[in-house]
N, C-alpha and C positions, 0 to 999 in steps of 0.2 A: 219854190220847192215842189218836186213832183211826188204826189202821193200815189199809193198803189192803185187807187180807183181810177187814175188818169192813164194808166199804162194800157195801151191798146195793141191788139195782135196785128201782125203784118197782113194776115188775111183780110181783116176788117179794113185796113188801110187800102188794100188793093181794090175794094169795092168803090172807094172814093176817087180812084185814079182818073176815071172818065170825067168826073166833075172838074178835077184840076186841069186836065188837058183841054177841055172845052172852053175853059175860061182864060187860058194862058194868053191867047192873042186878043182878048177883048177887054182887058182890064182898063185900058185907057181910052176906049171908044166913048163917044158922047152918049149920055143917057144910060150908062152901065155902072154897076157897082161890083167890086170884087172884095170878098171877105176873106181875111186871113184867119186861120183857126188851127188849133191842135186837136179839135174834136172830130177826128175822122169818122167815128161812129155816127155822127149826126148828118153825114152828107146826104143820105136819102131823105132824112127828115126835112132838111132845108129844100131840097129839089122837089119833093113830092107834096109837102105840107105847107111850110112857112112861106116860101117864095110865091107859090100860087095864091095864097091868101093875101099877101101884100099886093100882088099884082091886080087883084080885083078892084082895089081902090087907087092903084098907081100903075096903070097898064103901060105907061110909057117908059118905065124904068126896068132895065134888065139887071138881075142880081145873080151873081155867081159865087158859089161857096167853094173855097180852095184850101182844104186842110193839108197840114204838114204833120208827119208823125210826131207825137207829143215829146219824145226824147230829143227831137231835132228842132222843135218849134222856136225856142228862145233864140238860138244861134242863127237859124235861118231867117227869122224875122228881123233880127238886128242887121244882118247882111243886106237884106232887101231894103230896109229903111235907109241904110247908109248909101246904098246904090241908087236910091230913088225909084225902085221898082216894086215897092210894097203895094198891097191893095188899098182900096179906099177906106175900108173898115178893118179894125184890128181887134180880134178877140183878146181880152185882157186877163192875164193872170192877176190874182189878188195881191194887193199891197206893193212891196218894194220893187218888184220886177217892172210893173207898169208905171209906178211913180218915177222910176229912173227914166223911162221912155218919155214921160211928160217933161221932166226936168231937162232932158236933152233936146226938147223941141219937136218930138215926133208925134205927139198927141195933142189934139185941139182941146181947148177949154170948153166945157159943156154947161157952164153955170146957167145959161139962158135957155136951155132945152125945155120946151114947153111942159113935157110930162114928168119932169124930175120931181115935182111935188108929190107924185104917187109913191115915193120911196122914203122909208124912214132913215134916220141918221145911222142906225145900225147897218141897214142895207147898203148905204152909200159909203160906209167907213173904209171899205177895201180899196176905193178908188178916189180918195180925196187927199189933198195935201195935208201935211202934219198940222198946219194951223186951221184946218177945216174950211179954208176959203175957196179953194178951187176944186171942182169936180171934173175929172178927165176921162172917165169911162162910165157908161150907163150900167148899173147893176142888172145882171141878167138871170143868174141862178145861184141857189144855195143848196147845200146838203145839210140834213138834220141828223143828229145823233140820238140813239135810243137803244132799245133791245128788241130784236126779232125773235119770236118763239114759235115752236112747233105746236100747233093747236091740237093735233091728234094726241101728242104726248101729254099735254095739259089735261085733255079730256080723260085719257086713260088713268091718270093719277088724281083726277078730281081737283085740279089746281085752277086758281083764278089769277088774273093779272095782278101782280103786287102793286100796291099804291105807295106803301111806306118801306123804308129800309128793313125794318123788322120783318115785314111780310116777304120781302125779297129774299132774305136769308132763310126764312122758313120754307119757301118754295125750293130753294137750292138744297136745303137739308132733306126735304121729302124726295126730291129727284135722286139724290145721292144714296139715301138709305132704302128706298122702296122700289128702285128700278135698276135696269142695266144701262141706263143712259148717262152720258157725261153731262153734268148740269150746265157748264159754260163752255162754249166753243171759242177758245182763245189760246194762242200760243205766244211765246215771248221771243222766238228766234229772230224775227224781223224787227222787233222793238217798236216800230212806229205805231202798231195797233194798240200797244199798251198805253201810249200817250193819247192817241187820237180817239179810240173807242173805249178807253179806260179813263184816264185822268181828265180829258176834256169832255167826256160824256157825263160823268157823275159830278165833276167838280163845280160847275156853275151853281148847283144847289147849295154848295158849301160857301162859295165866295159871293153869292148873290148876283150872279150874272154881270151885267154891264157896270154896276156900281163897284164891284170888286176888281173887274178888269181895268177900269179907268183909275182906280186907286193905285194899282201896280204901276201904271204908266206915269202917274203924277208923283210917285215916290211916297204916297201916304200909307201904303200897305207893303208888306214884305212877304216873300215866299216862305219865310219861317213862321208866319202868323198861323194861328190855329186853323183857319179854314183850309189851308193848303196841306198842313200836316195831317189833318183829319181826312182829307181826300186820299192821301197815300195810305193812311191807316185802313180805310175801307178797301182800297185795292189789294192790300196785303191779305185781307180776309178772303179774297177770291181764290187763293192758291189751292185749298183743299177741294175745290169744285171744278178744277181744270182736269184735262185728260192726262193719262199716264204719258210721261215724256213730253209734257207741254213745252219744256225749255227748248226742244228741237222742232217744235211745231210752227210752220210758217203760215202766212196769211191764207194761201190757197188750201193748205191742209185744214184750216179752221172752217173755210167755206165748205169743203167736202164733208167734213165731220157733221156739219149741220144738214146739208142737202141729202146725205145718206141716212138721215134719221138716227144718227148715233149720238147726237147731242140735242138737248132740249131748248137751250137759250143761246143766242148769238149776240154779243155786244156789237152794235152795228152802226154803220153809216148808211143813210138812205140810198146811196148809190148801189148797195148790195141788192136792192129789190129786183133789179133787172136780171141779175145773175140767178137769184133764187127762183124767179118766175120761169126761167129757162131750164133750170136743173132740178128743182124740187118737185116731187110727185105727191106732195101733201099740202094741206092748207096751213098757211102761217099767218101770224098776226104780229102786232108790235105794241110795246108800251114805253112810256117815257121814263127817264131816270127817276126812281122812287125818291120821295121826299122824307124828311126826318119824321114828321108826324102828320096825320090826316089834317087837311085844311091849310097846310103850309103853302106859300107861294112856290110854284115850280118854275124852274129855269131850264131852258134847253139851249144847246149849241146849235144854232141855225146859221151855219158858217158860209159866208160869202165865198163863192167858188169861181164863178165865171162872170166877166163883164165884157162890154164891147165899146170901143171908142173910134174916133175919126182920125185917120192919118192927116197930120197937119199939112202935108204936101199933096193931098188929094186934089184933083181937078174937078171933082164932083161933090163938093161939100154940101151944096144945097140938097142934092138928092140923098146924100148920106144922112143928113139931119132929118129928112122926111122919113127915112127908114127907121131911124132911132126913135123919132116921135111915135111912129106906129108901134114900135116895140115897147112903149110904155103903156100900151092899151090893154084892156081886159081881154080882147080877142087874142092878142099874141100870148098873154100869160096862160090862158086856158089851152091854146094849141100846144105850146111848148111843154106844159106840165103833163099833158096826156101823151105827147109823143115820146117823152123821155122820163118815165116814172122814176121818182127818187131824186130828180133835180127840180127844184122848186123855184118858180118866179119870185122875185124879191119885191115886187110892187104890192101895194095895199089892196088890190082888187080881190073881190070875192070870186072864186072860181070853183067849178065842179070838176073833180078828178075821178076818172072811171076806175083806176086801179085801187082796190080797197085798202091795201097796205100803204100806198103812197098817200091816199086820202087820210088815213089814220095819222101818219107822220105830220102832215101839214095842219091837221086839226089842232095839234098841240099849240100852235100859234095863238089860238083863241083863248086858251086857258093858262098858258105859261108865258113868262117873259123871255124874249130872245136875246142871245148874246153870241159872240164869236169866240174862236179859240184865242186864249189870252196871250199866246206867244207870237201871234202873227203880225200884229201891228207894232212896228218899231222895235220890239223887244228881242228880235232875233237878227238885228243888223250887225251886232258886234261879235267879238270873240271873247269867251265861248258863245256859241249860238244857242239861245235858250231852247228853241224847238228841238234841236239835236240832244241837248242835255235832258229834256223831258222824256225823250224816247229811252235814253239809256237808264236814267234813274228809275223810271216807272217800271221798266222790265226787271231791274234788279230788285225793286221792292216786292214785286209779285213773285220773283224767284226765291225770295227770302235771303238774298245776299246783301241787302242794304235796308236799314231801318227807315221808316217814314221821316224821322227827324233828320237823319243823315241826308236823305234826298232833298229835303227842304234847305238844309244848310248848304249843300253843294250848288244847287241852282241859284240861291240867293247870293252866294259868294261870286258866282259867275257873272251875275248881273252887275254886282258892285265893281267888277273889274273895268267896266267900260261905260255903264249907263249912269250919267250924272245924277238924275233924280233919285237913284238908289244908293248914291255914295254918301 
């Protein structure tokens, strides 16, 4: 599924065209590797930073990065794989899209990759078979959820980063009653933000991260259970703090509301850091989803977003494995994290990130337990699709047109229609 943070402009894609053309005739030459990707924005990063760093220790391997526009990537890649013309390395979408490619024989098994031990089970979960036995893509990057805030507004109103839910709503009350600013920059027109930066952002603190997510998968927990109802209850409380006409407010509108200093707090994905670095003329910071009470274990959505695998039909598998092994290193992790602020390496290496807000996001891994969005692994395969249901019901809950209990009931009934462990 394509999230808004993956949508790239045509102009950005044009910048990568030269990279594509230069590699077109070289993909099958000896000693070369061609990488398929939807990340057109990263073309210069690969050509100017990552590939030169790899070539310092592997001077005999030429690497070419060949992106396709993200909206065309899945279909274009499928066509290339079927025709036998795909590159040696495949940038992997998380979960079922790549799992299908593995089942169809297009991706190599990576169980024996030397550096795979540098990655946690959570990090590997997006590119592993349902039984957990086979790894078919190397985890490459995640995005982390939290809240980004305008430091100047907080200073003006003498506010501190909230640690607990009570503190969070006191901050919102102060912004609403004592200033001209909109407390929360979020709309419900596009729906996906309400699930991604709303439900999946604050929810892990309610359902206890991986324990709760796995209980849903195993059928030991239901979406009608208290943690899920309570998550929607908190979302319903956001409504008074949103801007006028938030029901018609789109994702880009929310970004503009924040970067124009008209809103104080932005429910965020870390991918927004780059946008705000480019557009905001004020200092901003970030805080994780507040917990129920001080001292509680905190849980963050540290969502697996990008992986990379080996084309099973590549003629350069040995070289491809050398590149993947290097990509498990601390060197690659630090290079990538600093080149693409807000996209975080999934390995266990300690790294130094220069961007202060990106460093703040990744520091939460030290204090909080990581999990992934609970609708992404297996639970959105059937009809109705749980991810799409979460978009719809979360937007309705915030709009005030559906109760938290009704949202829980609708999503649970949807799962029960097709998912055996929930029947």
